[in-house]
SERO-4910 file (N, C-alpha, C, O; in steps of 0.05 Angstrom, whole numbers):
BEGIN
 pado doro    nc1    nc2    nc3   cac1   cac2   cac3    cc1    cc2    cc3    oc1    oc2    oc3
  Met    A    171    -72   -463    143    -72   -458    137    -52   -436    147    -54   -414
  Thr    A    121    -32   -442    114    -12   -422     87    -19   -411     68    -26   -425
  Ser    A     85    -17   -384     60    -24   -370     60    -10   -344     80     -3   -333
  Thr    A     36     -6   -333     33      6   -307     40    -16   -286     29    -38   -288
  Pro    A     58    -10   -266     65    -30   -247     41    -36   -228     22    -20   -227
  Gly    A     43    -58   -215     23    -66   -196     11    -92   -203     18   -104   -223
  Pro    A     -7   -102   -186    -20   -127   -192    -37   -125   -217    -59   -113   -216
  Thr    A    -27   -136   -238    -41   -133   -264    -56   -158   -271    -45   -180   -266
  Pro    A    -80   -156   -282    -95   -180   -290    -79   -196   -310    -83   -220   -312
  Ala    A    -62   -183   -326    -47   -197   -347    -24   -214   -335    -12   -230   -350
  Ser    A    -17   -210   -310      6   -224   -299      0   -254   -296    -23   -261   -289
  Ser    A     20   -270   -301     17   -299   -299     29   -309   -273     33   -333   -269
  Leu    A     34   -291   -254     45   -299   -228     26   -318   -215      1   -314   -215
  Asp    A     36   -339   -203     20   -359   -188      2   -344   -169     12   -328   -153
  Pro    A    -24   -348   -171    -43   -333   -153    -38   -337   -124    -43   -319   -108
  Ala    A    -27   -360   -116    -20   -365    -87      2   -347    -79      2   -337    -56
  Val    A     22   -342    -96     44   -324    -90     34   -295    -90     40   -280    -72
  Ala    A     18   -288   -110      7   -261   -113     -9   -254    -88     -8   -231    -79
  Ala    A    -24   -273    -77    -41   -267    -54    -24   -262    -29    -33   -248    -11
  Arg    A      0   -273    -28     17   -269     -5     32   -242     -5     39   -232     16
  Leu    A     37   -231    -29     54   -207    -31     41   -183    -18     17   -178    -22
  Lys    A     56   -168     -4     47   -142      8     62   -121     -8     86   -115     -3
  Arg    A     48   -108    -26     59    -88    -43     56    -60    -31     39    -55    -15
  Gly    A     73    -42    -40     70    -14    -33     47     -2    -48     35    -15    -65
  Pro    A     41     24    -43     19     37    -56     22     38    -87      2     40   -101
  Asp    A     47     36    -96     52     36   -125     51      8   -137     56      5   -161
  Gly    A     44    -12   -121     42    -39   -131     69    -54   -132     70    -76   -143
  Leu    A     90    -42   -121    116    -54   -123    126    -65    -96    117    -57    -75
  Val    A    144    -84    -98    159    -94    -74    188    -91    -80    198    -95   -102
  Pro    A    204    -85    -59    233    -83    -63    244   -111    -67    235   -131    -55
  Ala    A    264   -113    -85    277   -138    -91    307   -135    -88    320   -120   -102
  Ile    A    318   -149    -69    346   -148    -63    360   -170    -79    352   -193    -78
  Ala    A    381   -162    -94    397   -182   -108    422   -187    -92    437   -168    -84
  Gln    A    428   -213    -87    450   -221    -71    466   -243    -86    454   -260    -98
  Gln    A    492   -240    -86    509   -261    -98    505   -287    -84    509   -289    -59
  Tyr    A    497   -308    -98    488   -333    -86    510   -347    -70    504   -360    -50
  Asp    A    535   -346    -78    556   -362    -65    572   -347    -44    584   -359    -27
  Thr    A    572   -320    -45    588   -305    -26    570   -289     -6    580   -281     15
  Gly    A    545   -285    -13    527   -270      5    529   -240      0    515   -224     14
  Glu    A    546   -231    -18    550   -203    -24    523   -191    -33    511   -201    -52
  Val    A    515   -169    -20    491   -154    -29    498   -137    -52    516   -120    -51
  Leu    A    484   -141    -75    492   -128   -100    476   -103   -106    488    -82   -112
  Met    A    450   -104   -103    433    -81   -111    405    -85   -100    397   -106    -90
  Leu    A    389    -63   -102    361    -64    -96    346    -55   -121    352    -34   -132
  Gly    A    326    -70   -129    309    -62   -151    280    -65   -142    275    -70   -119
  Trp    A    262    -61   -160    233    -62   -154    219    -81   -173    225    -82   -196
  Met    A    200    -96   -162    185   -115   -178    155   -112   -173    147   -106   -150
  Asp    A    140   -115   -194    111   -119   -191    106   -149   -196    125   -165   -199
  Asp    A     80   -157   -197     74   -185   -201     86   -196   -227     97   -218   -227
  Glu    A     84   -181   -248     94   -191   -274    125   -193   -274    135   -213   -284
  Ala    A    139   -174   -262    168   -176   -260    176   -200   -244    195   -214   -251
  Leu    A    162   -206   -222    169   -229   -206    163   -255   -222    179   -273   -222
  His    A    141   -255   -236    134   -278   -253    156   -283   -273    165   -306   -277
  Arg    A    165   -262   -287    186   -265   -307    212   -275   -295    226   -291   -306
  Thr    A    218   -264   -271    243   -273   -257    242   -302   -250    261   -317   -254
  Leu    A    219   -311   -241    215   -339   -233    216   -358   -257    224   -381   -254
  Thr    A    206   -349   -280    203   -368   -302    225   -366   -323    228   -384   -339
  Thr    A    240   -344   -323    261   -342   -344    289   -347   -333    307   -353   -349
  Gly    A    293   -346   -307    319   -349   -295    337   -325   -298    361   -326   -292
  Arg    A    325   -302   -306    339   -276   -308    323   -256   -292    299   -256   -293
  Cys    A    337   -239   -277    323   -219   -261    310   -198   -279    323   -186   -296
  Thr    A    284   -194   -274    269   -174   -288    259   -155   -266    247   -163   -246
  Tyr    A    262   -129   -271    254   -108   -252    235    -89   -266    233    -89   -290
  Trp    A    221    -73   -249    206    -51   -259    222    -26   -255    230    -19   -232
  Ser    A    228    -11   -276    243     14   -275    224     36   -268    207     43   -284
  Arg    A    227     47   -244    209     69   -236    215     94   -253    197    110   -258
  Ser    A    240     98   -261    247    122   -276    238    120   -305    229    140   -317
  Arg    A    241     96   -317    233     93   -345    205     83   -349    194     84   -371
  Gln    A    193     74   -326    165     63   -327    163     40   -347    144     39   -364
  Glu    A    182     21   -345    181     -3   -362    196    -25   -348    212    -21   -330
  Tyr    A    191    -49   -358    206    -73   -348    234    -72   -360    238    -64   -383
  Trp    A    254    -82   -345    280    -86   -356    293   -111   -344    290   -117   -320
  Val    A    305   -125   -361    319   -150   -354    348   -142   -349    362   -132   -367
  Lys    A    358   -147   -325    385   -139   -318    405   -152   -337    406   -176   -340
  Gly    A    420   -135   -351    441   -144   -369    434   -143   -398    451   -147   -415
  Asp    A    408   -138   -405    401   -138   -433    416   -117   -449    423   -122   -472
  Thr    A    422    -94   -437    437    -74   -452    466    -73   -443    483    -66   -460
  Ser    A    472    -79   -418    499    -76   -408    515   -102   -411    540   -101   -412
  Gly    A    502   -125   -413    516   -150   -412    522   -160   -384    533   -182   -381
  His    A    515   -144   -364    520   -151   -336    496   -165   -325    479   -153   -312
  Thr    A    495   -191   -330    471   -206   -325    469   -217   -296    489   -219   -282
  Gln    A    445   -224   -288    439   -237   -263    425   -263   -269    401   -262   -277
  Thr    A    438   -285   -265    426   -311   -269    414   -320   -242    429   -322   -222
  Val    A    389   -325   -241    374   -331   -217    381   -359   -206    379   -378   -221
  Lys    A    388   -360   -181    394   -386   -168    371   -393   -149    364   -417   -146
  Ser    A    359   -373   -135    336   -378   -118    322   -351   -113    333   -330   -115
  Val    A    296   -354   -105    279   -331    -99    264   -337    -73    253   -358    -71
  Ala    A    264   -318    -55    250   -322    -29    236   -296    -21    245   -274    -28
  Leu    A    214   -299     -7    201   -276      6    210   -274     35    216   -295     47
  Asp    A    211   -250     45    217   -247     74    192   -255     90    171   -261     79
  Cys    A    195   -255    116    174   -265    134    148   -249    132    126   -260    138
  Asp    A    149   -224    123    125   -207    119    114   -208     91     93   -196     85
  Ala    A    129   -221     73    122   -222     44    121   -194     31    105   -190     13
  Asp    A    138   -176     42    138   -149     30    166   -143     18    170   -120     10
  Thr    A    183   -162     17    209   -159      4    217   -186     -9    212   -207      2
  Val    A    229   -184    -32    238   -207    -47    269   -208    -45    282   -188    -49
  Leu    A    280   -232    -40    308   -236    -40    314   -255    -64    305   -277    -65
  Val    A    330   -245    -83    337   -260   -106    367   -266   -104    384   -248   -106
  Lys    A    374   -292   -101    402   -300   -101    409   -305   -130    396   -321   -144
  Val    A    431   -292   -139    438   -293   -167    468   -299   -170    483   -297   -151
  Asp    A    475   -306   -195    503   -307   -203    506   -283   -221    497   -282   -243
  Gln    A    520   -263   -210    524   -237   -223    547   -239   -243    569   -248   -235
  Thr    A    543   -231   -267    564   -229   -287    569   -199   -291    551   -185   -300
  Gly    A    593   -190   -286    600   -161   -289    589   -145   -265    583   -155   -244
  Ala    A    586   -119   -270    577   -100   -250    547   -103   -245    532   -107   -264
  Ala    A    539   -100   -220    511    -99   -213    501    -70   -213    477    -65   -220
  Cys    A    518    -51   -206    510    -23   -204    512     -9   -231    529    -15   -247
  His    A    493     10   -235    493     25   -260    518     43   -263    523     53   -284
  Thr    A    533     47   -241    557     63   -242    581     47   -252    603     58   -257
  Gly    A    577     20   -255    599      3   -264    613    -11   -241    631    -27   -246
  Asp    A    604     -6   -216    616    -20   -193    603    -48   -190    581    -53   -199
  Arg    A    617    -65   -177    608    -93   -172    581    -92   -157    563   -107   -163
  Thr    A    579    -75   -137    556    -73   -120    548    -44   -116    565    -26   -119
  Cys    A    523    -39   -111    514    -12   -106    521     -2    -78    516     21    -72
  Phe    A    532    -20    -61    535    -13    -33    565    -12    -24    571    -17     -1
  Asp    A    583     -6    -42    611     -6    -34    624     22    -35    647     25    -26
  Glu    A    610     42    -45    622     68    -49    618     87    -25    635    104    -19
  Asp    A    595     86    -12    588    106      8    583     93     35    561     93     46
  Val    A    604     81     46    602     68     72    602     89     94    620    106     95
  Leu    A    581     89    110    578    109    131    593    101    156    595     77    163
  Pro    A    605    121    170    620    114    195    601    107    217    580    119    221
  Leu    A    609     86    233    594     79    256    604     95    280    629     96    285
  Thr    A    587    108    294    595    125    316    585    116    343    594    125    364
  Gly    A    567     97    343    556     86    367    571     62    378    591     54    366
  Pro    A    562     51    399    575     27    410    573      3    391    554      1    376
  Arg    A    593    -13    393    594    -38    376    597    -62    393    598    -84    383
***
């Protein structure tokens, strides 16, 4: 389903939740996927109101693809699914944290996480 991201009248997101969200100019909020039992940070995706609604009601992570300009359910083509365990907003309501049970790779490169390949050296005090 192709649609313009942002707060859409067609979205079925709970109005109380929608009213709390602080979206970027493009109508999107960052959504961090984290492995529910280990705390491992898996990936960052983007959600609008409808993607968040679908995530909350289907138990599968739905994101807005900025490159393809369409919704995508993680794992529909790859088989690398994210089963939702919990969803939370941060204190500013401008970021979503989705705790998931990841099956297979989370990263489009085939890696378990998007954050394990390019670890930057720390040069300051620790």
